[in-house]
C-alpha positions as CSV (number, residue, x, y, z in Angstrom):
1,M,24.9,71.0,59.5
2,F,27.6,68.5,58.5
3,L,25.1,66.5,56.2
4,R,24.1,69.7,54.4
5,L,27.7,70.7,53.9
6,K,28.3,67.2,52.5
7,A,25.4,67.5,50.3
8,R,26.3,70.8,49.0
9,S,29.9,69.9,48.2
10,S,28.8,66.6,46.5
11,Y,26.3,68.7,44.4
12,W,29.1,71.1,43.4
13,L,31.2,68.1,42.3
14,A,28.3,66.5,40.4
15,R,27.7,69.9,38.5
16,R,31.4,69.8,37.4
17,L,31.3,66.2,36.4
18,F,28.1,66.8,34.5
19,H,30.3,68.3,31.7
20,W,32.4,65.2,31.3
21,Q,30.5,63.2,28.7
22,W,32.5,60.0,29.4
23,F,31.4,60.2,33.1
24,V,27.7,60.9,32.3
25,R,27.6,58.0,29.8
26,Q,28.7,55.5,32.6
27,P,25.5,54.1,34.2
28,R,27.0,54.2,37.7
29,G,28.3,57.7,37.1
30,W,25.0,58.9,35.8
31,S,23.3,57.3,38.8
32,W,25.5,59.0,41.2
33,L,25.0,62.4,39.5
34,E,21.3,61.9,39.6
35,G,21.4,61.1,43.3
36,Q,23.3,64.3,44.1
37,F,20.9,66.5,42.0
38,A,17.9,64.8,43.5
39,R,19.2,65.3,47.1
40,M,19.8,69.0,46.7
41,A,16.6,69.5,45.0
42,N,14.7,67.8,47.7
43,L,16.7,69.9,50.3
44,G,15.0,72.9,48.7
45,D,17.9,74.4,46.8
46,V,16.3,76.5,44.0
47,D,19.2,76.2,41.6
48,A,19.1,72.3,42.0
49,Q,15.4,72.3,41.6
50,S,15.7,74.3,38.3
51,F,18.6,72.4,37.0
52,Y,17.4,68.9,37.8
53,G,13.8,69.9,36.8
54,H,15.1,70.8,33.3
55,I,17.0,67.5,33.0
56,L,13.9,65.4,34.0
57,T,11.5,67.4,32.0
58,F,13.4,67.2,28.7
59,R,15.7,64.2,29.1
60,G,13.9,62.0,31.8
61,V,12.6,58.6,30.8
62,G,8.9,58.1,31.2
63,L,5.9,60.1,32.2
64,G,6.8,60.0,36.0
65,A,10.1,61.6,35.3
66,R,8.6,64.4,33.2
67,E,5.9,65.0,35.9
68,E,8.6,65.2,38.6
69,G,10.6,67.6,36.4
70,V,7.6,69.9,36.0
71,R,7.1,69.8,39.8
72,L,10.5,70.8,40.5
73,L,10.5,73.5,37.9
74,R,7.2,74.9,39.4
75,L,8.9,74.9,42.8
76,A,11.9,76.8,41.5
77,A,9.6,79.2,39.5
78,L,7.5,80.0,42.6
79,A,10.9,80.8,44.5
80,G,11.8,83.3,41.7
81,D,13.9,81.4,39.2
82,G,13.4,83.1,35.8
83,K,14.4,80.3,33.7
84,A,12.2,77.7,35.5
85,A,9.2,80.2,35.4
86,Y,9.6,80.7,31.6
87,Q,9.6,76.9,31.1
88,V,6.7,76.3,33.3
89,G,4.8,79.0,31.3
90,V,5.7,77.1,28.0
91,I,4.6,73.8,29.5
92,S,1.3,75.4,30.9
93,L,0.4,76.7,27.4
94,A,1.2,73.4,25.7
95,G,-0.4,71.2,28.4
96,T,0.8,67.9,29.8
97,P,-0.8,64.5,29.7
98,S,-2.2,65.0,33.2
99,K,-3.3,68.6,32.8
100,A,-5.0,70.7,30.0
101,P,-3.4,73.8,28.4
102,D,-4.0,76.8,30.7
103,R,-3.3,80.3,29.3
104,A,-3.8,82.0,32.6
105,E,-1.3,79.9,34.4
106,A,1.2,80.4,31.4
107,A,0.7,84.2,31.9
108,R,1.2,84.0,35.6
109,F,4.6,82.1,35.2
110,W,5.8,84.3,32.3
111,S,5.1,87.4,34.6
112,I,7.2,85.8,37.3
113,A,10.0,85.1,34.6
114,A,9.7,88.7,33.4
115,K,10.1,90.1,36.8
116,A,13.2,87.9,37.3
117,G,14.6,89.3,34.1
118,H,14.2,86.5,31.6
119,P,14.5,88.0,28.1
120,L,11.7,86.0,26.3
121,A,9.1,86.3,28.9
122,Q,7.9,89.7,28.1
123,I,7.7,88.7,24.4
124,K,5.5,85.7,25.3
125,L,3.2,87.8,27.4
126,Q,2.7,90.2,24.5
127,E,2.0,87.4,22.1
128,L,-0.5,85.8,24.5
129,A,-2.2,89.3,25.0
130,S,-2.4,89.8,21.2
131,R,-3.9,86.4,20.7
132,R,-6.6,87.3,23.2
133,S,-7.6,90.5,21.4
134,E,-8.1,88.6,18.1
């Protein structure tokens, strides 16, 4: 109980410090922030999975970081996070180095995002459906 509370408060502080560029640019500062984001994501916090997944997917260094980011986004999307579901749909349609593009998976995740209220998901689903009919 105490460790979970400590993790949650450290994550809250890390999210606030993330907006301070001078702190993020410090190697020790960034390392600490990443540790807090990773810890909360591994504890199953959907918000942390989505947030850290986006960071790793778009700013991570190396293929391993990107793959971990996509994994975290997928977990958050399956838990109902609309933004993560939308991004997984985009990534699924584009494909990754380890996975070929998959239109059905993209449609599945965009449906999840649309149910969660993401504004662009319904548009992407309509575009995907119109491409099929052509």
